[in-house]
C-alpha positions as CSV (number, residue, x, y, z in Angstrom):
1,M,16.8,-15.3,-33.5
2,R,17.1,-18.5,-31.5
3,S,14.9,-20.0,-28.9
4,F,16.0,-20.1,-25.2
5,W,14.5,-20.9,-21.9
6,F,15.5,-20.7,-18.3
7,H,14.5,-21.9,-14.9
8,Y,15.5,-22.1,-11.2
9,N,18.0,-24.8,-10.5
10,K,17.5,-26.2,-7.0
11,P,20.4,-28.7,-6.9
12,A,22.9,-26.1,-8.1
13,S,21.5,-23.5,-5.7
14,R,22.0,-25.8,-2.8
15,A,25.6,-26.6,-3.8
16,A,26.4,-22.9,-4.3
17,G,24.7,-21.8,-1.2
18,E,22.9,-19.1,-3.2
19,P,20.3,-19.0,-6.0
20,R,21.3,-20.4,-9.4
21,L,19.4,-20.4,-12.7
22,T,19.9,-22.6,-15.7
23,V,19.7,-21.0,-19.2
24,H,19.2,-23.4,-22.1
25,Y,20.4,-22.0,-25.4
26,K,21.7,-23.8,-28.6
27,G,21.4,-27.2,-26.9
28,V,23.7,-26.2,-24.0
29,C,22.7,-25.7,-20.3
30,H,24.5,-22.8,-18.6
31,V,24.2,-22.4,-14.8
32,V,24.3,-18.7,-13.9
33,A,24.0,-16.5,-10.9
34,G,21.5,-14.1,-12.6
35,I,19.9,-13.0,-15.8
36,D,19.6,-9.7,-17.5
37,C,16.8,-10.4,-20.0
38,R,16.2,-7.8,-22.7
39,A,14.2,-10.1,-24.9
40,P,10.4,-10.7,-24.7
41,V,9.5,-13.8,-22.7
42,K,6.6,-15.8,-21.6
43,T,6.0,-18.6,-19.1
44,R,5.7,-22.2,-20.4
45,N,4.2,-25.1,-18.5
46,R,5.7,-28.5,-19.1
47,S,4.6,-32.1,-18.2
48,T,8.1,-32.9,-16.8
49,Q,10.5,-31.2,-14.5
50,P,11.1,-28.3,-14.4
51,R,7.3,-27.8,-14.6
52,C,7.3,-24.1,-15.3
53,V,10.0,-22.3,-17.4
54,V,10.4,-18.8,-18.9
55,A,11.0,-19.0,-22.7
56,G,11.6,-16.6,-25.6
57,R,13.6,-15.9,-28.7
58,A,16.9,-14.0,-28.6
59,A,19.4,-12.7,-31.1
60,G,22.2,-13.8,-28.7
61,I,23.3,-14.5,-25.2
62,T,26.5,-13.3,-23.7
63,F,28.0,-14.1,-20.2
64,A,29.4,-11.4,-18.1
65,A,32.4,-12.0,-15.8
66,D,30.2,-12.0,-12.7
67,N,28.3,-15.1,-14.0
68,I,25.3,-13.1,-15.3
69,A,23.6,-14.1,-18.6
70,I,22.7,-11.1,-20.8
71,I,19.9,-12.2,-23.2
72,E,19.2,-9.8,-26.1
């Protein structure tokens, strides 16, 4: 099980013209169109931007063809 966290990405959303999220996993940032989260998560407040993120621990993350992150 590895830690992950995700948040809304305002600059990427503006550029794409639709909402985008960033998933942080194994030291890499992945910009995705949506998330199918099957792992337990909790909110985490930070002192820097992004101020509020959703974090948890997952066995793995896969990326579907339609730019959706599947977190298990």
